[in-house]
Biopython code that builds the backbone (N, CA, C, O; Angstrom):
import numpy as np
from Bio.PDB.StructureBuilder import StructureBuilder

atoms = [
    (1, "MET", "N", (0.821, -1.178, 0.000)),
    (1, "MET", "CA", (0.000, 0.000, 0.000)),
    (1, "MET", "C", (0.871, 1.250, 0.000)),
    (1, "MET", "O", (0.532, 2.245, -0.641)),
    (2, "ALA", "N", (1.970, 1.203, 0.703)),
    (2, "ALA", "CA", (2.859, 2.366, 0.738)),
    (2, "ALA", "C", (3.415, 2.669, -0.649)),
    (2, "ALA", "O", (3.495, 3.828, -1.056)),
    (3, "GLN", "N", (3.799, 1.619, -1.370)),
    (3, "GLN", "CA", (4.329, 1.824, -2.719)),
    (3, "GLN", "C", (3.251, 2.348, -3.653)),
    (3, "GLN", "O", (3.532, 3.175, -4.521)),
    (4, "SER", "N", (2.029, 1.880, -3.486)),
    (4, "SER", "CA", (0.925, 2.351, -4.308)),
    (4, "SER", "C", (0.680, 3.839, -4.064)),
    (4, "SER", "O", (0.498, 4.603, -5.012)),
    (5, "HIS", "N", (0.676, 4.248, -2.806)),
    (5, "HIS", "CA", (0.465, 5.664, -2.510)),
    (5, "HIS", "C", (1.619, 6.504, -3.050)),
    (5, "HIS", "O", (1.406, 7.568, -3.631)),
    (6, "ALA", "N", (2.837, 6.020, -2.852)),
    (6, "ALA", "CA", (4.001, 6.758, -3.361)),
    (6, "ALA", "C", (3.924, 6.919, -4.874)),
    (6, "ALA", "O", (4.287, 7.969, -5.403)),
    (7, "SER", "N", (3.459, 5.900, -5.568)),
    (7, "SER", "CA", (3.313, 5.984, -7.024)),
    (7, "SER", "C", (2.267, 7.025, -7.412)),
    (7, "SER", "O", (2.480, 7.814, -8.333)),
    (8, "MET", "N", (1.140, 7.024, -6.707)),
    (8, "MET", "CA", (0.117, 8.030, -7.007)),
    (8, "MET", "C", (0.646, 9.435, -6.755)),
    (8, "MET", "O", (0.345, 10.364, -7.505)),
    (9, "ARG", "N", (1.441, 9.586, -5.688)),
    (9, "ARG", "CA", (2.008, 10.886, -5.337)),
    (9, "ARG", "C", (3.117, 11.300, -6.295)),
    (9, "ARG", "O", (3.109, 12.422, -6.800)),
    (10, "ASP", "N", (4.069, 10.408, -6.551)),
    (10, "ASP", "CA", (5.281, 10.773, -7.279)),
    (10, "ASP", "C", (5.184, 10.568, -8.790)),
    (10, "ASP", "O", (5.627, 11.417, -9.563)),
    (11, "ASP", "N", (4.607, 9.447, -9.207)),
    (11, "ASP", "CA", (4.572, 9.128, -10.640)),
    (11, "ASP", "C", (3.384, 9.779, -11.353)),
    (11, "ASP", "O", (3.518, 10.282, -12.469)),
    (12, "PHE", "N", (2.229, 9.762, -10.701)),
    (12, "PHE", "CA", (1.018, 10.270, -11.351)),
    (12, "PHE", "C", (0.612, 11.650, -10.854)),
    (12, "PHE", "O", (-0.213, 12.320, -11.474)),
    (13, "GLU", "N", (1.200, 12.081, -9.718)),
    (13, "GLU", "CA", (0.942, 13.404, -9.146)),
    (13, "GLU", "C", (-0.550, 13.674, -8.974)),
    (13, "GLU", "O", (-1.045, 14.734, -9.356)),
    (14, "ILE", "N", (-1.276, 12.688, -8.384)),
    (14, "ILE", "CA", (-2.721, 12.835, -8.218)),
    (14, "ILE", "C", (-3.140, 12.943, -6.754)),
    (14, "ILE", "O", (-4.334, 12.923, -6.455)),
    (15, "THR", "N", (-2.185, 13.057, -5.843)),
    (15, "THR", "CA", (-2.536, 13.281, -4.443)),
    (15, "THR", "C", (-2.441, 14.775, -4.154)),
    (15, "THR", "O", (-1.947, 15.550, -4.973)),
    (16, "VAL", "N", (-2.915, 15.156, -2.997)),
    (16, "VAL", "CA", (-2.813, 16.547, -2.559)),
    (16, "VAL", "C", (-2.095, 16.558, -1.218)),
    (16, "VAL", "O", (-2.074, 15.540, -0.527)),
    (17, "PRO", "N", (-1.505, 17.692, -0.834)),
    (17, "PRO", "CA", (-0.737, 17.725, 0.420)),
    (17, "PRO", "C", (-1.529, 17.255, 1.637)),
    (17, "PRO", "O", (-0.974, 16.582, 2.505)),
    (18, "GLU", "N", (-2.798, 17.591, 1.716)),
    (18, "GLU", "CA", (-3.602, 17.198, 2.874)),
    (18, "GLU", "C", (-3.740, 15.682, 2.985)),
    (18, "GLU", "O", (-3.732, 15.135, 4.088)),
    (19, "ILE", "N", (-3.864, 15.010, 1.859)),
    (19, "ILE", "CA", (-3.935, 13.547, 1.863)),
    (19, "ILE", "C", (-2.580, 12.955, 2.229)),
    (19, "ILE", "O", (-2.506, 12.007, 3.009)),
    (20, "ASP", "N", (-1.508, 13.512, 1.668)),
    (20, "ASP", "CA", (-0.169, 13.015, 1.993)),
    (20, "ASP", "C", (0.130, 13.178, 3.482)),
    (20, "ASP", "O", (0.759, 12.309, 4.084)),
    (21, "ILE", "N", (-0.314, 14.278, 4.075)),
    (21, "ILE", "CA", (-0.127, 14.483, 5.511)),
    (21, "ILE", "C", (-0.871, 13.416, 6.295)),
    (21, "ILE", "O", (-0.324, 12.849, 7.241)),
    (22, "LEU", "N", (-2.120, 13.134, 5.910)),
    (22, "LEU", "CA", (-2.902, 12.110, 6.599)),
    (22, "LEU", "C", (-2.239, 10.740, 6.476)),
    (22, "LEU", "O", (-2.162, 10.000, 7.457)),
    (23, "VAL", "N", (-1.767, 10.403, 5.298)),
    (23, "VAL", "CA", (-1.057, 9.138, 5.093)),
    (23, "VAL", "C", (0.178, 9.078, 5.991)),
    (23, "VAL", "O", (0.447, 8.044, 6.602)),
    (24, "ASN", "N", (0.920, 10.164, 6.074)),
    (24, "ASN", "CA", (2.131, 10.176, 6.903)),
    (24, "ASN", "C", (1.808, 10.022, 8.389)),
    (24, "ASN", "O", (2.507, 9.305, 9.105)),
    (25, "ILE", "N", (0.760, 10.687, 8.850)),
    (25, "ILE", "CA", (0.367, 10.564, 10.264)),
    (25, "ILE", "C", (0.054, 9.106, 10.599)),
    (25, "ILE", "O", (0.536, 8.574, 11.598)),
    (26, "ILE", "N", (-0.750, 8.471, 9.760)),
    (26, "ILE", "CA", (-1.145, 7.088, 10.016)),
    (26, "ILE", "C", (0.049, 6.148, 9.895)),
    (26, "ILE", "O", (0.224, 5.250, 10.718)),
    (27, "THR", "N", (0.862, 6.354, 8.876)),
    (27, "THR", "CA", (2.046, 5.503, 8.671)),
    (27, "THR", "C", (2.993, 5.573, 9.856)),
    (27, "THR", "O", (3.587, 4.565, 10.238)),
    (28, "THR", "N", (3.137, 6.751, 10.436)),
    (28, "THR", "CA", (4.016, 6.908, 11.592)),
    (28, "THR", "C", (3.551, 6.027, 12.748)),
    (28, "THR", "O", (4.373, 5.496, 13.494)),
    (29, "VAL", "N", (2.242, 5.873, 12.897)),
    (29, "VAL", "CA", (1.708, 5.048, 13.992)),
    (29, "VAL", "C", (1.794, 3.562, 13.661)),
    (29, "VAL", "O", (2.237, 2.772, 14.494)),
    (30, "VAL", "N", (1.379, 3.172, 12.465)),
    (30, "VAL", "CA", (1.273, 1.739, 12.167)),
    (30, "VAL", "C", (2.573, 1.120, 11.690)),
    (30, "VAL", "O", (2.762, -0.088, 11.834)),
    (31, "GLY", "N", (3.460, 1.898, 11.136)),
    (31, "GLY", "CA", (4.713, 1.347, 10.625)),
    (31, "GLY", "C", (4.458, 0.219, 9.646)),
    (31, "GLY", "O", (3.692, 0.380, 8.696)),
    (32, "LYS", "N", (5.086, -0.907, 9.865)),
    (32, "LYS", "CA", (4.913, -2.067, 8.988)),
    (32, "LYS", "C", (3.792, -2.983, 9.456)),
    (32, "LYS", "O", (3.603, -4.070, 8.911)),
    (33, "ARG", "N", (3.045, -2.539, 10.472)),
    (33, "ARG", "CA", (1.928, -3.342, 10.998)),
    (33, "ARG", "C", (0.602, -2.928, 10.384)),
    (33, "ARG", "O", (-0.454, -3.147, 10.977)),
    (34, "GLY", "N", (0.648, -2.337, 9.214)),
    (34, "GLY", "CA", (-0.556, -1.916, 8.527)),
    (34, "GLY", "C", (-0.181, -1.236, 7.229)),
    (34, "GLY", "O", (0.980, -1.248, 6.819)),
    (35, "GLY", "N", (-1.155, -0.652, 6.595)),
    (35, "GLY", "CA", (-0.904, 0.041, 5.348)),
    (35, "GLY", "C", (-1.915, 1.145, 5.152)),
    (35, "GLY", "O", (-3.026, 1.082, 5.679)),
    (36, "VAL", "N", (-1.535, 2.151, 4.399)),
    (36, "VAL", "CA", (-2.427, 3.277, 4.152)),
    (36, "VAL", "C", (-2.116, 3.876, 2.788)),
    (36, "VAL", "O", (-0.956, 3.973, 2.389)),
    (37, "ARG", "N", (-3.165, 4.276, 2.080)),
    (37, "ARG", "CA", (-3.008, 4.918, 0.778)),
    (37, "ARG", "C", (-4.256, 5.723, 0.459)),
    (37, "ARG", "O", (-5.320, 5.509, 1.040)),
    (38, "MET", "N", (-4.108, 6.640, -0.464)),
    (38, "MET", "CA", (-5.267, 7.380, -0.937)),
    (38, "MET", "C", (-6.158, 6.419, -1.710)),
    (38, "MET", "O", (-5.675, 5.473, -2.332)),
    (39, "THR", "N", (-7.447, 6.665, -1.664)),
    (39, "THR", "CA", (-8.375, 5.875, -2.447)),
    (39, "THR", "C", (-9.383, 6.814, -3.083)),
    (39, "THR", "O", (-9.551, 7.950, -2.641)),
    (40, "GLY", "N", (-10.033, 6.348, -4.094)),
    (40, "GLY", "CA", (-10.965, 7.199, -4.824)),
    (40, "GLY", "C", (-10.368, 7.600, -6.160)),
    (40, "GLY", "O", (-9.535, 6.889, -6.722)),
    (41, "CYS", "N", (-10.801, 8.736, -6.657)),
    (41, "CYS", "CA", (-10.388, 9.127, -8.006)),
    (41, "CYS", "C", (-9.208, 10.083, -8.023)),
    (41, "CYS", "O", (-8.803, 10.513, -9.103)),
    (42, "GLY", "N", (-8.648, 10.430, -6.896)),
    (42, "GLY", "CA", (-7.483, 11.299, -6.858)),
    (42, "GLY", "C", (-7.837, 12.746, -6.605)),
    (42, "GLY", "O", (-9.006, 13.132, -6.605)),
    (43, "PHE", "N", (-6.804, 13.536, -6.391)),
    (43, "PHE", "CA", (-6.924, 14.973, -6.164)),
    (43, "PHE", "C", (-7.790, 15.297, -4.943)),
    (43, "PHE", "O", (-8.619, 16.206, -4.979)),
    (44, "GLY", "N", (-7.585, 14.542, -3.871)),
    (44, "GLY", "CA", (-8.322, 14.755, -2.640)),
    (44, "GLY", "C", (-9.155, 13.542, -2.304)),
    (44, "GLY", "O", (-8.981, 12.478, -2.899)),
    (45, "GLY", "N", (-10.039, 13.689, -1.377)),
    (45, "GLY", "CA", (-10.922, 12.580, -1.048)),
    (45, "GLY", "C", (-10.592, 11.945, 0.269)),
    (45, "GLY", "O", (-10.701, 12.586, 1.314)),
    (46, "CYS", "N", (-10.182, 10.674, 0.240)),
    (46, "CYS", "CA", (-9.986, 9.961, 1.494)),
    (46, "CYS", "C", (-8.836, 8.970, 1.368)),
    (46, "CYS", "O", (-8.285, 8.738, 0.293)),
    (47, "VAL", "N", (-8.507, 8.404, 2.512)),
    (47, "VAL", "CA", (-7.495, 7.352, 2.541)),
    (47, "VAL", "C", (-8.130, 6.103, 3.130)),
    (47, "VAL", "O", (-9.106, 6.167, 3.877)),
    (48, "LEU", "N", (-7.559, 4.986, 2.778)),
    (48, "LEU", "CA", (-7.932, 3.693, 3.326)),
    (48, "LEU", "C", (-6.741, 3.211, 4.127)),
    (48, "LEU", "O", (-5.620, 3.172, 3.620)),
    (49, "ALA", "N", (-6.977, 2.846, 5.370)),
    (49, "ALA", "CA", (-5.893, 2.357, 6.222)),
    (49, "ALA", "C", (-6.247, 0.977, 6.753)),
    (49, "ALA", "O", (-7.312, 0.787, 7.340)),
    (50, "LEU", "N", (-5.366, 0.027, 6.550)),
    (50, "LEU", "CA", (-5.489, -1.298, 7.150)),
    (50, "LEU", "C", (-4.640, -1.267, 8.410)),
    (50, "LEU", "O", (-3.419, -1.124, 8.348)),
    (51, "VAL", "N", (-5.301, -1.403, 9.552)),
    (51, "VAL", "CA", (-4.640, -1.168, 10.832)),
    (51, "VAL", "C", (-4.873, -2.354, 11.748)),
    (51, "VAL", "O", (-5.997, -2.842, 11.865)),
    (52, "ASP", "N", (-3.820, -2.816, 12.396)),
    (52, "ASP", "CA", (-3.952, -3.825, 13.443)),
    (52, "ASP", "C", (-4.917, -3.281, 14.494)),
    (52, "ASP", "O", (-4.791, -2.136, 14.929)),
    (53, "HIS", "N", (-5.874, -4.104, 14.896)),
    (53, "HIS", "CA", (-6.899, -3.657, 15.845)),
    (53, "HIS", "C", (-6.295, -3.004, 17.083)),
    (53, "HIS", "O", (-6.860, -2.051, 17.621)),
    (54, "LYS", "N", (-5.157, -3.506, 17.535)),
    (54, "LYS", "CA", (-4.506, -2.972, 18.727)),
    (54, "LYS", "C", (-4.022, -1.539, 18.538)),
    (54, "LYS", "O", (-3.787, -0.830, 19.517)),
    (55, "LEU", "N", (-3.870, -1.107, 17.285)),
    (55, "LEU", "CA", (-3.363, 0.238, 17.005)),
    (55, "LEU", "C", (-4.464, 1.238, 16.660)),
    (55, "LEU", "O", (-4.178, 2.412, 16.426)),
    (56, "THR", "N", (-5.704, 0.793, 16.624)),
    (56, "THR", "CA", (-6.801, 1.662, 16.189)),
    (56, "THR", "C", (-6.897, 2.934, 17.023)),
    (56, "THR", "O", (-6.969, 4.030, 16.467)),
    (57, "ASP", "N", (-6.899, 2.806, 18.330)),
    (57, "ASP", "CA", (-7.017, 3.992, 19.190)),
    (57, "ASP", "C", (-5.844, 4.945, 18.985)),
    (57, "ASP", "O", (-6.030, 6.162, 18.967)),
    (58, "ALA", "N", (-4.660, 4.410, 18.834)),
    (58, "ALA", "CA", (-3.483, 5.263, 18.622)),
    (58, "ALA", "C", (-3.567, 6.005, 17.303)),
    (58, "ALA", "O", (-3.159, 7.164, 17.221)),
    (59, "VAL", "N", (-4.091, 5.357, 16.263)),
    (59, "VAL", "CA", (-4.248, 6.014, 14.960)),
    (59, "VAL", "C", (-5.262, 7.145, 15.065)),
    (59, "VAL", "O", (-5.003, 8.256, 14.602)),
    (60, "VAL", "N", (-6.407, 6.872, 15.667)),
    (60, "VAL", "CA", (-7.443, 7.902, 15.802)),
    (60, "VAL", "C", (-6.915, 9.077, 16.620)),
    (60, "VAL", "O", (-7.141, 10.232, 16.258)),
    (61, "THR", "N", (-6.224, 8.800, 17.701)),
    (61, "THR", "CA", (-5.660, 9.865, 18.534)),
    (61, "THR", "C", (-4.653, 10.700, 17.760)),
    (61, "THR", "O", (-4.657, 11.927, 17.854)),
    (62, "ALA", "N", (-3.792, 10.041, 16.996)),
    (62, "ALA", "CA", (-2.797, 10.772, 16.198)),
    (62, "ALA", "C", (-3.474, 11.680, 15.182)),
    (62, "ALA", "O", (-3.066, 12.828, 15.004)),
    (63, "ILE", "N", (-4.501, 11.176, 14.520)),
    (63, "ILE", "CA", (-5.236, 11.993, 13.544)),
    (63, "ILE", "C", (-5.878, 13.186, 14.246)),
    (63, "ILE", "O", (-5.761, 14.320, 13.783)),
    (64, "GLU", "N", (-6.549, 12.930, 15.353)),
    (64, "GLU", "CA", (-7.218, 14.009, 16.088)),
    (64, "GLU", "C", (-6.232, 15.060, 16.582)),
    (64, "GLU", "O", (-6.546, 16.250, 16.581)),
    (65, "ASN", "N", (-5.046, 14.633, 17.002)),
    (65, "ASN", "CA", (-4.060, 15.557, 17.561)),
    (65, "ASN", "C", (-3.225, 16.287, 16.515)),
    (65, "ASN", "O", (-2.720, 17.377, 16.784)),
    (66, "GLN", "N", (-3.072, 15.705, 15.331)),
    (66, "GLN", "CA", (-2.122, 16.280, 14.379)),
    (66, "GLN", "C", (-2.735, 16.827, 13.099)),
    (66, "GLN", "O", (-2.247, 17.827, 12.571)),
    (67, "TYR", "N", (-3.792, 16.201, 12.583)),
    (67, "TYR", "CA", (-4.272, 16.551, 11.243)),
    (67, "TYR", "C", (-4.777, 17.993, 11.165)),
    (67, "TYR", "O", (-4.371, 18.734, 10.271)),
    (68, "THR", "N", (-5.645, 18.398, 12.072)),
    (68, "THR", "CA", (-6.168, 19.766, 12.040)),
    (68, "THR", "C", (-5.051, 20.772, 12.258)),
    (68, "THR", "O", (-5.021, 21.820, 11.614)),
    (69, "GLN", "N", (-4.139, 20.459, 13.158)),
    (69, "GLN", "CA", (-3.014, 21.344, 13.437)),
    (69, "GLN", "C", (-2.155, 21.560, 12.186)),
    (69, "GLN", "O", (-1.682, 22.670, 11.942)),
    (70, "GLN", "N", (-1.954, 20.504, 11.396)),
    (70, "GLN", "CA", (-1.082, 20.596, 10.224)),
    (70, "GLN", "C", (-1.782, 21.114, 8.974)),
    (70, "GLN", "O", (-1.132, 21.653, 8.077)),
    (71, "THR", "N", (-3.117, 20.953, 8.908)),
    (71, "THR", "CA", (-3.813, 21.299, 7.666)),
    (71, "THR", "C", (-4.901, 22.361, 7.829)),
    (71, "THR", "O", (-5.292, 22.997, 6.850)),
    (72, "GLY", "N", (-5.386, 22.558, 9.039)),
    (72, "GLY", "CA", (-6.520, 23.448, 9.245)),
    (72, "GLY", "C", (-7.848, 22.789, 8.920)),
    (72, "GLY", "O", (-8.891, 23.439, 8.986)),
    (73, "LEU", "N", (-7.828, 21.510, 8.570)),
    (73, "LEU", "CA", (-9.023, 20.752, 8.230)),
    (73, "LEU", "C", (-9.326, 19.745, 9.330)),
    (73, "LEU", "O", (-8.434, 19.340, 10.074)),
    (74, "GLU", "N", (-10.582, 19.345, 9.426)),
    (74, "GLU", "CA", (-10.968, 18.315, 10.387)),
    (74, "GLU", "C", (-11.195, 17.003, 9.650)),
    (74, "GLU", "O", (-11.942, 16.954, 8.673)),
    (75, "ALA", "N", (-10.561, 15.964, 10.112)),
    (75, "ALA", "CA", (-10.716, 14.646, 9.492)),
    (75, "ALA", "C", (-11.912, 13.925, 10.106)),
    (75, "ALA", "O", (-12.200, 14.074, 11.293)),
    (76, "THR", "N", (-12.596, 13.150, 9.287)),
    (76, "THR", "CA", (-13.653, 12.268, 9.760)),
    (76, "THR", "C", (-13.132, 10.840, 9.644)),
    (76, "THR", "O", (-12.674, 10.426, 8.579)),
    (77, "VAL", "N", (-13.201, 10.094, 10.733)),
    (77, "VAL", "CA", (-12.685, 8.729, 10.764)),
    (77, "VAL", "C", (-13.865, 7.762, 10.818)),
    (77, "VAL", "O", (-14.743, 7.892, 11.670)),
    (78, "TYR", "N", (-13.879, 6.808, 9.915)),
    (78, "TYR", "CA", (-14.878, 5.745, 9.912)),
    (78, "TYR", "C", (-14.166, 4.441, 10.241)),
    (78, "TYR", "O", (-13.274, 4.021, 9.505)),
    (79, "LEU", "N", (-14.545, 3.804, 11.323)),
    (79, "LEU", "CA", (-13.941, 2.536, 11.713)),
    (79, "LEU", "C", (-14.794, 1.394, 11.185)),
    (79, "LEU", "O", (-16.010, 1.371, 11.375)),
    (80, "CYS", "N", (-14.154, 0.463, 10.531)),
    (80, "CYS", "CA", (-14.847, -0.691, 9.956)),
    (80, "CYS", "C", (-14.087, -1.953, 10.332)),
    (80, "CYS", "O", (-12.887, -1.914, 10.605)),
    (81, "SER", "N", (-14.795, -3.063, 10.344)),
    (81, "SER", "CA", (-14.172, -4.359, 10.586)),
    (81, "SER", "C", (-14.555, -5.305, 9.463)),
    (81, "SER", "O", (-15.587, -5.137, 8.812)),
    (82, "THR", "N", (-13.721, -6.285, 9.250)),
    (82, "THR", "CA", (-14.023, -7.269, 8.222)),
    (82, "THR", "C", (-15.082, -8.236, 8.729)),
    (82, "THR", "O", (-15.299, -8.369, 9.933)),
    (83, "CYS", "N", (-15.726, -8.896, 7.804)),
    (83, "CYS", "CA", (-16.704, -9.930, 8.132)),
    (83, "CYS", "C", (-16.618, -10.991, 7.042)),
    (83, "CYS", "O", (-15.829, -10.873, 6.104)),
    (84, "ASP", "N", (-17.438, -12.028, 7.178)),
    (84, "ASP", "CA", (-17.459, -13.056, 6.147)),
    (84, "ASP", "C", (-17.800, -12.422, 4.806)),
    (84, "ASP", "O", (-18.594, -11.484, 4.739)),
    (85, "GLY", "N", (-17.217, -12.922, 3.777)),
    (85, "GLY", "CA", (-17.461, -12.402, 2.438)),
    (85, "GLY", "C", (-18.762, -12.912, 1.854)),
    (85, "GLY", "O", (-19.610, -13.462, 2.556)),
    (86, "ALA", "N", (-18.898, -12.720, 0.569)),
    (86, "ALA", "CA", (-20.115, -13.154, -0.122)),
    (86, "ALA", "C", (-20.233, -14.675, -0.055)),
    (86, "ALA", "O", (-19.233, -15.393, -0.036)),
    (87, "ALA", "N", (-21.467, -15.142, -0.020)),
    (87, "ALA", "CA", (-21.716, -16.578, 0.033)),
    (87, "ALA", "C", (-23.029, -16.876, -0.681)),
    (87, "ALA", "O", (-23.870, -15.995, -0.861)),
    (88, "ARG", "N", (-23.183, -18.111, -1.076)),
    (88, "ARG", "CA", (-24.439, -18.530, -1.712)),
    (88, "ARG", "C", (-25.539, -18.536, -0.662)),
    (88, "ARG", "O", (-25.337, -18.993, 0.463)),
    (89, "ILE", "N", (-26.688, -18.031, -1.035)),
    (89, "ILE", "CA", (-27.810, -18.024, -0.100)),
    (89, "ILE", "C", (-28.957, -18.894, -0.567)),
    (89, "ILE", "O", (-30.020, -18.900, 0.053)),
    (90, "ASP", "N", (-28.756, -19.648, -1.679)),
    (90, "ASP", "CA", (-29.853, -20.438, -2.247)),
    (90, "ASP", "C", (-30.363, -21.508, -1.271)),
    (90, "ASP", "O", (-31.492, -21.974, -1.423)),
    (91, "LYS", "N", (-29.583, -21.898, -0.298)),
    (91, "LYS", "CA", (-30.060, -22.874, 0.668)),
    (91, "LYS", "C", (-31.172, -22.292, 1.536)),
    (91, "LYS", "O", (-31.897, -23.036, 2.196)),
    (92, "TYR", "N", (-31.311, -20.966, 1.539)),
    (92, "TYR", "CA", (-32.359, -20.326, 2.317)),
    (92, "TYR", "C", (-33.609, -20.035, 1.492)),
    (92, "TYR", "O", (-34.624, -19.601, 2.036)),
    (93, "LEU", "N", (-33.543, -20.264, 0.215)),
    (93, "LEU", "CA", (-34.702, -20.015, -0.646)),
    (93, "LEU", "C", (-35.697, -21.164, -0.525)),
    (93, "LEU", "O", (-35.301, -22.307, -0.299)),
    (94, "TYR", "N", (-36.951, -20.875, -0.669)),
    (94, "TYR", "CA", (-38.005, -21.903, -0.529)),
    (94, "TYR", "C", (-38.290, -22.573, -1.831)),
    (94, "TYR", "O", (-39.144, -23.457, -1.895)),
]
sb = StructureBuilder()
sb.init_structure("model")
sb.init_model(0)
sb.init_chain("A")
sb.init_seg("    ")
for serial, (resi, resn, name, xyz) in enumerate(atoms, 1):
    if name == "N":
        sb.init_residue(resn, " ", resi, " ")
    sb.init_atom(name, np.array(xyz, "f"), 0.0, 1.0, " ", f" {name:<3s}", serial, name[0])
structure = sb.get_structure()
């Protein structure tokens, strides 16, 4: 994920400083125990971070403490967890 974000930033130049700052804040906390990159169509938007559950609170705290200070913007954090993927449901049909 780090290489993908770096490519979007350096090779395609489709990130913005505010997104790069957010990626750096999260990367500083998770190190090699997760990954983060911009997602969407580029030129702003949001990032996707895969974070070890044990680091979730530290990531949120880092964002809350640093992002607004560095950018003047307020970040919105959505916490999600994985679940079972798609499966056949025909056994439930009558």
